[in-house]
C-alpha positions as CSV (number, residue, x, y, z in Angstrom):
1,M,38.5,108.3,97.4
2,A,38.5,112.1,97.1
3,S,41.9,113.8,97.5
4,V,42.3,116.3,100.3
5,V,45.9,117.2,99.2
6,R,47.3,116.5,95.8
7,I,50.9,117.5,95.2
8,Q,52.2,116.5,91.8
9,D,55.9,116.7,90.7
10,A,56.6,119.6,93.0
11,V,60.0,121.3,92.8
12,V,61.1,123.9,95.3
13,R,64.3,125.9,94.7
14,R,65.8,128.6,96.9
15,G,68.7,130.2,95.1
16,T,71.0,127.3,94.2
17,S,69.5,124.9,96.7
18,L,67.0,122.3,95.6
19,L,64.7,121.7,98.5
20,L,62.2,119.4,96.8
21,D,62.8,117.5,93.6
22,R,59.6,116.3,91.7
23,V,57.9,115.2,94.9
24,S,54.3,113.9,94.8
25,L,51.8,113.2,97.6
26,D,48.2,112.3,97.4
27,V,46.3,112.4,100.8
28,G,42.8,111.0,100.7
29,E,39.8,111.7,103.0
30,G,40.2,109.9,106.3
31,Q,43.9,109.0,105.7
32,R,46.6,109.6,108.4
33,W,50.0,110.2,106.8
34,V,53.4,110.4,108.5
35,V,56.3,112.1,106.6
36,M,59.8,111.0,107.7
37,G,63.4,111.5,106.8
38,P,66.7,112.9,108.1
39,N,67.4,116.6,108.8
40,G,67.3,118.6,105.5
41,A,65.3,115.9,103.7
42,G,62.5,118.4,102.8
43,K,59.8,117.3,105.3
44,S,58.8,120.8,106.6
45,T,59.0,122.2,103.0
46,L,56.6,119.6,101.9
47,L,54.2,120.4,104.8
48,L,54.4,124.1,103.9
49,L,53.2,123.3,100.4
50,A,50.3,121.2,101.8
51,A,49.4,124.2,104.1
52,G,49.4,126.7,101.2
53,R,52.2,128.6,103.0
54,L,54.7,128.0,100.2
55,F,54.4,128.0,96.4
56,P,56.3,125.4,94.4
57,T,58.9,126.6,91.9
58,S,57.1,124.1,89.5
59,G,54.5,121.4,89.8
60,V,50.9,121.4,90.9
61,V,49.5,121.7,94.5
62,V,45.8,121.2,95.0
63,I,44.4,121.6,98.5
64,L,40.8,120.9,99.3
65,D,40.0,121.1,95.6
66,E,41.7,124.5,95.3
67,E,44.8,125.0,93.2
68,L,47.6,127.2,94.7
69,G,47.9,130.3,92.5
70,A,44.2,130.3,91.7
71,V,42.6,130.7,95.2
72,D,42.3,133.3,97.9
73,L,44.6,132.0,100.6
74,S,42.8,134.0,103.3
75,E,39.7,131.8,102.6
76,L,41.6,128.5,102.3
77,R,43.9,128.7,105.4
78,P,41.1,128.6,108.0
79,R,40.1,125.2,106.5
80,I,43.5,123.9,107.3
81,G,44.7,123.1,110.9
82,W,48.4,123.9,111.3
83,A,50.6,123.2,114.3
84,S,54.3,124.0,114.2
85,S,57.0,125.2,116.6
86,A,57.4,128.2,114.2
87,T,53.9,129.3,115.2
88,A,54.9,129.5,118.8
89,V,57.5,132.2,118.0
90,D,54.7,134.4,116.6
91,I,52.4,134.1,119.6
92,P,52.7,136.8,122.3
93,A,54.0,135.4,125.5
94,S,51.4,137.4,127.4
95,E,48.5,135.8,125.4
96,S,46.2,133.7,127.5
97,V,46.2,130.0,126.6
98,L,42.4,130.2,126.0
99,D,43.0,133.0,123.5
100,V,45.9,131.1,121.9
101,V,43.4,128.4,121.0
102,M,40.5,130.6,120.2
103,T,42.4,132.8,117.7
104,G,43.0,129.6,115.7
105,A,39.4,130.1,114.4
106,W,40.7,133.0,112.3
107,S,44.2,131.6,111.7
108,V,45.8,134.6,113.4
109,T,48.2,134.9,116.3
110,G,47.2,137.4,119.0
111,R,43.8,139.0,119.7
112,W,43.1,142.0,117.5
113,R,39.7,143.0,116.2
114,E,38.2,139.6,115.7
115,H,34.8,138.9,117.2
116,Y,34.2,135.7,119.1
117,E,31.0,134.2,120.3
118,D,30.3,132.2,123.5
119,A,30.3,129.1,121.2
120,D,33.9,129.9,120.3
121,R,35.0,130.1,123.9
122,S,33.1,126.9,124.7
123,R,34.9,125.1,121.8
124,A,38.3,126.4,122.8
125,T,37.6,125.3,126.4
126,L,36.6,121.8,125.2
127,L,39.7,121.4,123.0
128,L,42.0,122.4,125.9
129,A,40.3,119.8,128.1
130,E,40.7,117.1,125.4
131,W,44.4,117.9,125.1
132,G,45.0,117.9,128.9
133,M,45.2,121.7,129.1
134,G,41.9,122.6,130.8
135,P,43.4,123.8,134.1
136,L,45.9,126.0,132.3
137,A,43.3,128.0,130.2
138,G,43.9,131.2,132.2
139,R,47.7,131.0,132.2
140,T,49.8,133.0,129.7
141,F,51.4,131.2,126.8
142,G,54.9,132.3,127.9
143,T,54.6,130.4,131.2
144,L,54.0,127.0,129.6
145,S,56.4,124.2,129.5
146,E,57.5,122.9,126.1
147,G,55.1,120.0,126.3
148,E,52.2,122.2,127.3
149,R,52.9,124.6,124.4
150,K,52.9,121.7,122.0
151,R,49.5,120.5,123.2
152,A,48.1,124.0,123.2
153,L,49.2,124.4,119.6
154,V,47.5,121.1,118.5
155,A,44.3,122.2,120.3
156,R,44.6,125.5,118.4
157,S,45.0,123.8,115.1
158,L,41.6,122.1,115.6
159,M,39.7,125.2,116.6
160,A,38.3,126.0,113.1
161,D,37.1,122.3,112.7
162,P,39.5,121.9,109.8
163,E,39.2,119.6,106.8
164,L,42.9,119.0,106.9
165,L,45.3,118.8,109.9
166,L,49.1,119.3,109.5
167,L,51.4,118.7,112.4
168,D,55.1,119.6,112.1
169,E,57.2,117.7,114.6
170,P,54.8,118.1,117.5
171,G,57.0,115.8,119.7
172,A,60.3,117.7,119.1
173,G,62.0,118.7,122.4
174,L,59.6,116.7,124.6
175,D,60.9,114.3,127.4
176,L,59.7,110.7,127.4
177,G,56.6,111.3,129.4
178,G,55.6,114.3,127.4
179,R,56.1,112.4,124.1
180,E,54.1,109.4,125.2
181,D,51.2,111.6,126.4
182,L,51.2,113.5,123.1
183,V,51.4,110.2,121.1
184,Q,48.5,108.7,123.0
185,R,46.3,111.8,122.4
186,M,47.2,111.9,118.7
187,G,46.3,108.2,118.5
188,R,42.9,108.9,119.9
189,L,42.5,111.7,117.3
190,A,43.6,109.3,114.5
191,A,41.0,106.8,115.6
192,D,38.2,109.3,115.4
193,A,36.3,108.8,112.2
194,S,35.1,112.4,112.2
195,A,38.7,113.8,112.5
196,P,40.2,115.5,109.4
197,A,42.7,114.0,107.1
198,L,46.1,114.2,108.9
199,V,49.7,114.7,107.9
200,L,52.4,114.4,110.6
201,V,56.1,115.2,110.2
202,T,58.5,113.6,112.6
203,H,62.1,112.4,112.7
204,H,61.4,109.4,114.9
205,V,59.4,106.2,114.3
206,E,58.6,106.1,118.0
207,E,56.5,109.2,117.6
208,I,54.1,107.7,115.1
209,P,50.8,107.3,116.8
210,P,48.7,104.2,116.5
211,G,46.1,104.4,113.7
212,F,48.3,106.0,111.1
213,T,47.6,104.5,107.7
214,H,50.2,105.8,105.3
215,A,53.8,107.0,105.2
216,L,56.2,108.9,102.9
217,L,60.0,108.8,103.3
218,L,62.2,111.6,102.0
219,R,65.9,111.9,101.5
220,S,67.7,114.9,100.0
221,G,64.5,116.4,98.7
222,S,63.3,113.3,96.9
223,V,60.8,110.5,97.7
224,V,62.4,107.2,98.7
225,T,59.0,105.5,98.9
226,A,55.4,106.2,99.8
227,G,52.3,104.1,100.5
228,E,50.5,102.1,103.1
229,I,52.5,102.3,106.4
230,G,53.1,98.6,106.7
231,D,54.7,98.5,103.2
232,V,56.8,101.6,103.8
233,M,58.2,100.9,107.3
234,T,60.7,98.2,106.4
235,D,64.4,97.8,107.1
236,E,65.2,98.4,103.5
237,H,63.2,101.6,103.1
238,L,64.2,103.1,106.5
239,S,67.9,102.3,105.8
240,A,67.7,104.0,102.4
241,A,66.0,107.1,103.8
242,F,68.4,107.6,106.7
243,G,71.6,106.2,105.1
244,L,72.2,103.7,107.9
245,P,71.6,100.0,108.3
246,L,68.4,100.1,110.4
247,M,65.9,97.5,111.8
248,V,62.3,98.6,112.3
249,R,59.6,96.7,114.1
250,G,55.9,97.3,114.6
251,E,54.0,96.2,117.6
252,A,50.4,97.1,118.8
253,G,50.3,100.0,116.4
254,R,53.6,101.5,117.5
255,W,57.0,101.5,115.7
256,H,60.5,101.1,117.0
257,A,63.8,101.3,115.1
258,R,67.5,100.7,116.0
259,L,70.8,100.3,114.2
260,R,71.4,96.8,112.8
261,T,74.4,95.2,114.2
């Protein structure tokens, strides 16, 4: 199976802080990965490497057959779908929801001098409908609820028909209903054979959609374990990652964890 992302022995240092310590990840075509770990484990840093938005201090990062440091990032990034709460900060509050999604075709935030065809508007409209945002296309981004913003950003990440989709904590800050709606929609995406390879970062096993195939657990910048999701999501591995005695159970494609008593 061809690799979509290959990260080998990546080290990321910032000053005296070691954010990632010889971390490796190999995402194949059609795979759906979840990356989990406690706060400060290095999850978002790893996703930034996979997105080509951060260079490792040492190690190798190959994305879509292009090695970081030897590729024009302006050409690579449109091939990568990216949804993060950090993106929302850069989007003008006055931007229409339709334009928020449409500008994802150029991997920019805010309309500027890009040229869009009717086909671009049609695709953005279709994506908004698929993510339950169709009636809000004419609203401004600043008027959306947290859950609506998250769905708009996921729709935006798919605008360029990417070969790789990276989602950084899309369920953060959502209430129960918003989380379950998002998980259900991501589950449908994961089940779509034509969908790109997908990497999801989350803190909570309950936010893992059905259909995810692989998992990687991080703690303090190092890999605890990685592999097929059924082999990774065990009491022993989750407890080691989070530093607590945990019990984890899978049922009907969903996962649940609680403290072992």
